[in-house]
LUMDRENMI-682309 format. One record per residue (C-alpha): residue number from 0; residue in one letter; y, x, z. Coordinates in Angstrom, 3 decimals. Layout:
N
+------+------+----------+----------+----------+
: resi : resn :        y :        x :        z :
+------+------+----------+----------+----------+
:  NUM :    A :        Y :        X :        Z :
...
+------+------+----------+----------+----------+
// end
This chain:
86
+------+------+----------+----------+----------+
: resi : resn :        y :        x :        z :
+------+------+----------+----------+----------+
:    0 :    M :  -44.138 :  -31.853 :  -31.278 :
:    1 :    A :  -47.575 :  -31.259 :  -29.736 :
:    2 :    T :  -49.715 :  -34.226 :  -28.977 :
:    3 :    Q :  -50.704 :  -34.475 :  -25.381 :
:    4 :    Q :  -54.340 :  -33.795 :  -24.760 :
:    5 :    Q :  -56.311 :  -36.701 :  -23.343 :
:    6 :    F :  -59.367 :  -36.417 :  -21.137 :
:    7 :    R :  -61.867 :  -39.124 :  -22.016 :
:    8 :    F :  -65.254 :  -40.292 :  -20.798 :
:    9 :    E :  -66.864 :  -38.259 :  -23.598 :
:   10 :    D :  -65.246 :  -35.071 :  -22.226 :
:   11 :    L :  -66.537 :  -35.811 :  -18.747 :
:   12 :    K :  -69.996 :  -36.609 :  -20.088 :
:   13 :    E :  -70.081 :  -33.325 :  -22.002 :
:   14 :    S :  -69.330 :  -31.402 :  -18.797 :
:   15 :    L :  -71.938 :  -33.341 :  -16.843 :
:   16 :    V :  -74.649 :  -32.773 :  -19.441 :
:   17 :    N :  -73.837 :  -29.254 :  -20.650 :
:   18 :    R :  -72.463 :  -27.622 :  -17.495 :
:   19 :    V :  -74.262 :  -29.443 :  -14.704 :
:   20 :    G :  -77.466 :  -30.224 :  -16.572 :
:   21 :    L :  -77.428 :  -33.939 :  -15.866 :
:   22 :    P :  -79.714 :  -35.863 :  -18.241 :
:   23 :    E :  -77.611 :  -37.689 :  -20.825 :
:   24 :    D :  -79.074 :  -41.073 :  -19.872 :
:   25 :    A :  -78.053 :  -40.506 :  -16.234 :
:   26 :    V :  -74.341 :  -40.401 :  -17.164 :
:   27 :    K :  -73.018 :  -43.924 :  -16.705 :
:   28 :    D :  -70.199 :  -45.121 :  -18.966 :
:   29 :    D :  -68.864 :  -47.250 :  -16.147 :
:   30 :    P :  -65.417 :  -46.531 :  -14.698 :
:   31 :    N :  -66.639 :  -47.554 :  -11.236 :
:   32 :    A :  -69.802 :  -45.439 :  -11.274 :
:   33 :    T :  -69.696 :  -42.802 :   -8.574 :
:   34 :    F :  -70.904 :  -39.274 :   -9.061 :
:   35 :    E :  -73.264 :  -39.920 :   -6.189 :
:   36 :    D :  -74.753 :  -42.845 :   -8.180 :
:   37 :    M :  -75.528 :  -40.355 :  -10.943 :
:   38 :    G :  -77.367 :  -38.111 :   -8.512 :
:   39 :    L :  -74.754 :  -35.377 :   -8.253 :
:   40 :    D :  -74.487 :  -33.380 :   -5.074 :
:   41 :    S :  -71.431 :  -31.495 :   -3.868 :
:   42 :    L :  -72.561 :  -28.294 :   -5.605 :
:   43 :    A :  -72.750 :  -30.079 :   -8.955 :
:   44 :    F :  -69.294 :  -31.512 :   -8.364 :
:   45 :    V :  -67.925 :  -28.000 :   -7.774 :
:   46 :    E :  -69.415 :  -27.009 :  -11.132 :
:   47 :    I :  -67.526 :  -29.904 :  -12.773 :
:   48 :    Q :  -64.322 :  -28.758 :  -11.051 :
:   49 :    L :  -64.780 :  -25.267 :  -12.459 :
:   50 :    A :  -65.509 :  -26.574 :  -15.948 :
:   51 :    V :  -62.360 :  -28.716 :  -15.986 :
:   52 :    Q :  -60.268 :  -25.872 :  -14.560 :
:   53 :    Q :  -61.514 :  -23.444 :  -17.209 :
:   54 :    Q :  -61.141 :  -25.868 :  -20.078 :
:   55 :    Y :  -57.735 :  -27.332 :  -19.194 :
:   56 :    G :  -56.077 :  -24.503 :  -17.277 :
:   57 :    F :  -55.246 :  -26.077 :  -13.927 :
:   58 :    T :  -56.830 :  -25.806 :  -10.520 :
:   59 :    I :  -58.129 :  -28.755 :   -8.564 :
:   60 :    P :  -57.376 :  -28.337 :   -4.863 :
:   61 :    D :  -60.288 :  -29.263 :   -2.586 :
:   62 :    E :  -58.267 :  -32.051 :   -0.968 :
:   63 :    D :  -57.754 :  -33.597 :   -4.412 :
:   64 :    A :  -61.418 :  -33.131 :   -5.308 :
:   65 :    Q :  -62.451 :  -35.058 :   -2.208 :
:   66 :    E :  -60.514 :  -38.077 :   -3.484 :
:   67 :    I :  -62.338 :  -38.104 :   -6.840 :
:   68 :    Q :  -65.319 :  -40.369 :   -6.321 :
:   69 :    T :  -65.765 :  -42.307 :   -9.560 :
:   70 :    V :  -65.774 :  -41.693 :  -13.296 :
:   71 :    Q :  -62.362 :  -43.383 :  -13.565 :
:   72 :    D :  -60.960 :  -41.284 :  -10.695 :
:   73 :    A :  -61.950 :  -38.118 :  -12.575 :
:   74 :    I :  -60.460 :  -39.297 :  -15.867 :
:   75 :    D :  -57.213 :  -40.516 :  -14.277 :
:   76 :    Y :  -56.777 :  -37.363 :  -12.206 :
:   77 :    T :  -57.386 :  -35.035 :  -15.151 :
:   78 :    N :  -55.017 :  -36.963 :  -17.430 :
:   79 :    R :  -52.323 :  -36.993 :  -14.729 :
:   80 :    R :  -52.628 :  -33.216 :  -14.364 :
:   81 :    L :  -52.544 :  -32.722 :  -18.128 :
:   82 :    A :  -49.370 :  -34.829 :  -18.314 :
:   83 :    E :  -47.785 :  -32.669 :  -15.588 :
:   84 :    Q :  -48.488 :  -29.581 :  -17.671 :
:   85 :    G :  -46.499 :  -31.085 :  -20.512 :
+------+------+----------+----------+----------+
// end
């Protein structure tokens, strides 16, 4: 039986640093930190969407993306979608 993949803060941080180019010290390990707090604009957030979609194989509808405001929102959403994939 395959173990379900989990999306963790480290995965999010890797995308923020490697895909978006955010300085590592700007990525806050705080579930309530918003992407805006980290200095991300909407274009950078689209880049994160694309990275997650490519890596995990599901699309993130724009209406869902608008609801993702914090680090915890992103982690919870991605894990929920991974669970739906089975």
